C-alpha positions as CSV (number, residue, x, y, z in Angstrom):
1,M,0.0,0.0,0.0
2,R,1.1,3.6,-0.5
3,I,-0.3,6.9,0.6
4,E,-1.2,9.8,-1.7
5,V,-2.0,13.2,-0.2
6,L,-4.3,15.2,-2.6
7,D,-3.8,18.9,-3.2
8,D,-6.7,20.0,-1.0
9,A,-5.5,17.9,1.9
10,E,-2.0,19.4,1.4
11,A,-3.5,22.8,1.6
12,D,-5.4,21.8,4.8
13,L,-2.1,20.7,6.3
14,I,-0.4,24.0,5.5
15,E,-3.4,25.9,6.9
16,G,-3.3,23.9,10.1
17,R,0.4,24.2,10.5
18,D,0.3,28.0,10.0
19,F,-2.6,28.4,12.4
20,Y,-0.7,26.6,15.2
21,E,2.5,28.4,14.4
22,R,0.8,31.8,14.8
23,K,-0.4,30.6,18.3
24,L,3.0,29.6,19.5
25,P,6.2,29.3,17.5
26,G,7.3,25.7,17.1
27,I,3.8,24.2,17.6
28,G,3.2,24.4,13.8
29,A,6.2,22.0,13.2
30,Y,4.9,19.7,16.0
31,F,1.5,19.7,14.4
32,A,2.9,18.8,11.0
33,T,5.0,16.0,12.5
34,A,2.1,14.6,14.5
35,I,-0.3,14.6,11.6
36,A,2.3,13.0,9.4
37,S,2.7,10.2,12.0
38,D,-1.1,9.8,12.0
39,I,-1.2,9.6,8.3
40,N,1.7,7.0,8.2
41,S,-0.2,4.9,10.7
42,L,-2.7,4.2,7.9
43,L,-0.2,1.8,6.3
44,L,-1.2,-0.5,9.1
45,T,-4.8,0.5,9.9
46,A,-6.4,1.8,6.7
47,G,-10.0,0.8,6.3
48,I,-10.8,0.2,10.0
49,H,-12.1,3.7,10.7
50,P,-15.7,4.8,10.7
51,I,-17.1,6.3,7.5
52,Y,-18.2,10.0,7.4
53,F,-19.5,11.7,4.3
54,G,-18.4,8.7,2.2
55,F,-14.8,8.6,3.4
56,F,-13.0,6.9,6.2
57,R,-12.1,9.2,9.1
58,L,-9.0,8.8,11.3
59,L,-8.9,11.0,14.3
60,S,-5.6,12.6,15.1
61,K,-4.0,11.4,18.3
62,R,-2.7,14.9,19.4
63,F,-4.8,17.5,17.7
64,P,-8.6,17.9,17.1
65,F,-8.3,17.0,13.4
66,G,-9.9,14.4,11.3
67,I,-8.0,12.8,8.4
68,Y,-10.5,11.8,5.7
69,Y,-9.3,9.2,3.2
70,G,-10.4,6.7,0.7
71,I,-8.9,3.4,-0.5
72,T,-8.6,2.5,-4.2
73,G,-6.7,-0.8,-4.8
74,D,-3.4,-0.4,-2.9
75,I,-3.6,3.4,-2.8
76,I,-4.7,5.3,0.3
77,R,-5.8,8.8,-0.8
78,I,-5.9,11.5,1.8
79,Q,-8.9,13.7,0.8
80,A,-8.9,16.3,3.6
81,V,-7.3,17.1,7.0
82,L,-9.9,19.1,8.8
83,D,-10.2,20.9,12.2
84,L,-13.1,19.1,13.9
85,R,-13.9,22.2,16.0
86,R,-15.4,23.8,12.9
87,N,-19.1,23.9,12.2
88,P,-20.2,20.4,11.2
89,A,-22.3,21.9,8.4
90,W,-19.1,23.4,6.9
91,I,-17.3,20.0,7.2
92,R,-20.2,18.3,5.5
93,K,-20.3,20.8,2.7
94,R,-16.5,20.6,2.2
95,M,-16.5,16.8,2.1
96,R,-19.4,16.6,-0.4
97,S,-17.8,19.1,-2.8
């Protein structure tokens, strides 16, 4: 299996990193490392997570973020990395677009 991070998910990661970096210098890098670790864990656990809006959702272990992904053959595609403190209606709309 291999992991592919789509452009929208990459933009989500950058947005999240920048948000935390503005809060406290250094936390943005920690955020990026923690989310990368969560994403890499999918090599062992892909497909066991509950489905939301048509995608599997892995909850980050250290931050209030959901990692939405799909599986096609041997490819895990990261669709979005979203802050779960946002309005659920916004998340629903984002995942359905």
